[in-house]
C-alpha positions in Angstrom: 230.6 10.2 72.2 229.6 8.3 75.3 232.2 8.5 78.0 232.3 5.4 80.3 235.2 6.4 82.6 237.3 9.6 83.0 240.8 9.5 84.6 243.0 12.5 85.5 246.5 12.2 84.1 249.1 13.8 86.4 252.6 14.5 85.1 255.3 13.2 87.4 259.1 13.1 86.9 259.3 9.5 87.9 256.5 7.0 88.6 258.6 4.8 91.0 259.4 7.9 93.1 255.8 8.9 93.2 254.2 5.5 94.1 254.5 5.9 97.9 252.4 9.1 98.0 249.7 8.1 95.5 249.5 4.3 96.3 250.1 4.2 100.0 249.3 7.7 101.4 246.3 8.4 99.2 245.1 4.8 99.4 245.2 4.1 95.7 246.7 0.7 96.5 245.9 -1.3 93.4 248.4 -0.8 90.5 246.2 -1.6 87.5 249.0 -1.3 85.1 252.5 0.2 84.8 254.1 0.7 81.4 257.1 2.6 82.9 255.9 5.9 81.4 252.2 5.6 82.5 250.7 3.8 85.5 247.2 3.7 86.9 246.6 3.5 90.7 243.1 2.7 92.0 241.4 2.5 95.4 240.3 -1.2 95.6 237.1 -0.3 97.7 235.8 2.7 95.7 237.4 2.5 92.2 238.7 6.0 92.5 241.8 6.3 90.4 244.6 8.4 88.9 247.1 7.9 86.2 250.7 9.1 86.6 252.5 10.0 83.3 256.1 10.9 82.8 255.9 11.5 79.1 253.5 10.0 76.6 255.4 7.4 74.7 253.8 7.8 71.3 252.1 11.2 71.3 253.8 14.6 70.6 251.9 16.1 73.5 250.9 14.8 76.9 247.2 14.7 77.9 245.6 16.1 81.0 242.8 13.5 81.1 241.9 10.1 79.6 238.3 9.5 78.6 237.4 5.9 78.0 234.6 5.3 75.5 233.0 2.2 74.0 233.2 3.5 70.4 236.5 5.3 69.8 236.1 5.1 66.0 232.8 7.1 66.2 234.4 9.6 68.6 237.3 10.0 66.2 235.0 10.5 63.2 233.0 13.1 65.1 236.2 15.0 66.2 237.3 15.1 62.6 233.9 16.3 61.4 233.9 19.1 64.0 237.3 20.2 62.8 239.1 19.7 66.1 242.9 19.7 66.2 244.0 16.0 66.2 247.2 15.7 68.2 247.7 12.0 67.5 245.5 10.2 65.0 243.4 7.1 65.8 245.9 4.3 66.5 245.9 0.8 68.0 248.9 1.0 70.4 251.3 -1.9 71.0 250.0 -2.1 74.6 246.5 -3.0 73.3 244.4 0.2 73.5 242.9 2.0 70.6 243.1 5.8 71.0 243.5 9.3 69.6 244.5 12.6 71.2 242.6 15.7 70.5 243.2 19.3 71.5 240.2 21.0 73.1 239.5 24.6 72.0 240.9 25.7 75.4 244.2 24.1 74.6 244.0 21.0 76.8 245.0 17.7 75.2 242.5 14.9 75.8 243.3 11.2 75.4 240.2 9.4 74.0 240.7 5.7 74.4 239.0 2.3 74.2 240.5 -0.5 76.3 240.0 -3.9 74.8 238.5 -6.4 77.2 
């Protein structure tokens, strides 16, 4: 797999209540997207970013990190061939990303995702 971007996913009780701290205080002023249950905030000058997640809408487990890749299908095939625990199978989500969630041997759940341009 070739990762092209990695974003930490922080669990928060409420995205709206958290915005002031992450967007304004930390300077992550650009809200790239907000689906109500997940939102990404990015520093316009550096590209540093973080995702806030209340509860993953379609996965049985929340992920600690999202890893963007240019070939999610190949990554999924490799995860299967290695026998990793697939938390959510490869799916094209209604919001336009193609992703799967996999549990690392240490127990962390990782969101492997391809964003369509």
